[in-house]
C-alpha positions as CSV (number, residue, x, y, z in Angstrom):
1,M,53.5,-8.5,5.7
2,R,52.1,-11.7,4.5
3,P,49.8,-12.2,7.5
4,T,48.5,-8.6,7.1
5,L,47.8,-9.3,3.5
6,L,45.9,-12.5,4.3
7,I,43.9,-10.8,7.0
8,G,43.1,-7.9,4.7
9,L,42.0,-10.3,1.9
10,G,40.0,-12.3,4.3
11,L,38.1,-9.2,5.6
12,F,37.5,-8.1,2.0
13,M,36.0,-11.4,1.1
14,L,33.9,-11.5,4.3
15,F,32.5,-7.9,4.0
16,G,33.1,-7.0,0.4
17,C,31.7,-10.0,-1.3
18,G,29.2,-11.1,1.4
19,R,26.9,-8.2,0.8
20,Q,25.1,-8.4,-2.5
21,E,22.1,-6.3,-3.4
22,P,18.9,-8.4,-4.1
23,P,18.5,-8.9,-7.8
24,Q,16.3,-6.5,-9.8
25,M,13.2,-8.1,-11.4
26,T,13.4,-9.1,-15.0
27,P,10.9,-7.4,-17.4
28,Q,8.8,-10.6,-17.4
29,E,8.8,-10.7,-13.6
30,Q,7.8,-7.1,-13.5
31,E,4.8,-7.8,-15.8
32,V,3.7,-10.7,-13.6
33,A,4.1,-8.5,-10.4
34,K,2.1,-5.8,-12.1
35,K,-0.7,-8.2,-12.9
36,E,-0.7,-9.7,-9.4
37,I,-0.6,-6.3,-7.6
38,S,-3.4,-5.0,-9.9
39,E,-5.5,-8.0,-8.6
40,V,-4.7,-7.0,-5.0
41,L,-5.7,-3.4,-5.8
42,N,-9.0,-4.7,-7.3
43,Q,-9.6,-6.8,-4.2
44,Q,-8.9,-3.7,-2.1
45,L,-11.4,-1.6,-4.0
46,Q,-14.1,-4.4,-3.7
47,T,-13.6,-5.0,0.0
48,A,-13.7,-1.2,0.6
49,S,-17.0,-1.0,-1.4
50,N,-18.4,-3.8,0.7
51,L,-17.3,-1.9,3.8
52,D,-15.5,-5.0,5.0
53,A,-12.6,-3.8,7.1
54,E,-11.5,-7.3,8.1
55,A,-11.1,-8.5,4.5
56,L,-9.5,-5.2,3.5
57,L,-6.8,-5.5,6.2
58,Q,-5.9,-9.0,5.1
59,L,-4.2,-7.2,2.1
60,Y,-1.9,-5.3,4.5
61,S,1.1,-6.7,6.2
62,N,0.3,-7.4,9.9
63,S,3.8,-6.5,11.0
64,S,5.5,-3.9,13.2
65,D,7.0,-2.5,9.9
66,F,3.7,-1.4,8.5
67,I,3.0,2.3,8.4
68,L,-0.1,4.2,7.1
69,L,-0.1,8.0,6.6
70,T,-3.6,9.3,6.3
71,T,-5.2,12.2,4.5
72,T,-5.7,13.9,7.9
73,G,-2.0,13.9,8.6
74,S,-2.0,11.1,11.1
75,M,0.2,8.0,11.2
76,A,-1.0,4.5,12.2
77,D,0.5,1.0,12.6
78,Y,-1.4,-2.1,11.5
79,Q,-3.7,-2.3,14.6
80,G,-4.4,1.4,14.5
81,T,-5.3,1.1,10.8
82,K,-7.5,-1.8,11.5
83,N,-9.3,-0.1,14.4
84,G,-9.7,3.2,12.5
85,T,-11.0,1.6,9.3
86,A,-13.6,-0.5,11.3
87,E,-14.7,2.7,13.1
88,M,-15.0,4.7,10.0
89,Y,-17.0,2.1,8.2
90,K,-19.6,2.1,11.0
91,S,-20.6,5.6,9.8
92,L,-20.9,4.8,6.1
93,A,-23.7,3.5,4.0
94,A,-21.6,3.2,0.8
95,L,-18.1,3.8,-0.4
96,K,-16.8,3.6,-3.9
97,F,-13.3,4.2,-5.2
98,T,-12.7,4.6,-8.9
99,T,-9.3,4.1,-10.4
100,I,-8.0,6.7,-12.8
101,K,-4.4,5.5,-13.1
102,N,-1.8,3.2,-11.6
103,E,2.0,3.5,-12.0
104,F,4.4,0.9,-10.9
105,R,8.1,1.2,-10.0
106,F,10.2,-1.9,-9.2
107,L,12.9,-2.1,-6.6
108,P,15.3,-4.9,-5.8
109,G,14.1,-7.6,-3.3
110,N,10.5,-8.0,-4.5
111,I,9.5,-4.5,-3.5
112,V,7.1,-2.5,-5.7
113,I,5.9,1.0,-5.4
114,C,2.5,1.6,-6.8
115,A,1.1,5.1,-7.3
116,W,-2.7,4.9,-7.4
117,L,-4.8,7.9,-8.5
118,G,-8.5,7.8,-8.4
119,K,-11.7,9.4,-6.9
120,C,-13.9,8.4,-4.0
121,D,-17.7,8.7,-3.5
122,I,-18.9,8.4,0.0
123,T,-22.5,8.0,1.3
124,F,-22.9,8.4,5.1
125,K,-25.7,6.7,7.1
126,T,-27.1,10.2,7.6
127,E,-27.7,10.2,3.8
128,E,-25.1,13.0,3.3
129,R,-22.8,12.4,0.4
130,A,-19.3,13.5,-0.4
131,T,-17.0,13.2,-3.4
132,I,-13.3,13.4,-3.4
133,D,-12.3,14.1,-7.0
134,S,-8.6,13.6,-6.5
135,Y,-7.5,10.8,-4.2
136,A,-3.9,9.6,-4.4
137,I,-2.3,6.7,-2.6
138,T,1.3,5.6,-2.7
139,F,1.5,1.9,-1.8
140,V,4.7,-0.1,-1.2
141,F,4.1,-3.8,-1.8
142,K,6.4,-6.6,-0.7
143,K,6.0,-10.2,-1.6
144,L,5.6,-12.1,1.6
145,D,4.8,-15.8,1.8
146,N,4.2,-15.7,-2.0
147,H,1.6,-12.9,-1.7
148,W,1.9,-9.3,-2.4
149,Q,1.1,-7.3,0.8
150,I,1.0,-3.6,1.5
151,I,3.8,-2.7,3.9
152,Y,3.4,1.1,3.5
153,S,0.6,3.4,2.4
154,H,0.6,7.2,2.1
155,E,-2.7,8.8,1.2
156,S,-3.5,12.4,0.1
157,A,-6.7,13.9,-1.2
158,S,-8.4,17.0,-2.4
159,P,-11.0,18.3,0.1
160,P,-14.3,16.5,-0.1
161,V,-17.2,18.2,-1.9
162,E,-20.2,17.6,0.3
163,E,-23.8,17.2,-0.8
164,T,-26.6,17.5,1.6
165,P,-29.7,15.3,1.0
166,T,-32.7,17.0,-0.6
167,E,-36.0,16.6,1.2
């Protein structure tokens, strides 16, 4: 009986105590994360406005874990996102995102969910314009190499309201 008890206790210690959840962020750490992620979001809006796909994608995690779900119902990995963004930017003359609201939720292990709500104004090289009055993105950020990076993004939007150029 004693060897069975020792083996059982050993297994408990190995599997029961060895798996601990990553710690939850303290309120102070959450405020710092919120500030740092807000800066990343501002960089993202600026690089999008500059139609700079290369700079924009530096804010995303270049890993096999990255997933983007688009407003058109498609799914892309990092390379697909990079290629699609560069291709889309070729048809644009201007792009402007305006933030209406951000909400943050903090998970253990330096993972943060950010719900971004805003609007988008688009000008095509053809001079056509479109406005998306309600554009929502759920970002999942993870701190990697001391930088907050987007590891997941899910976008949804109201239909664009198109304007044709006046002659």
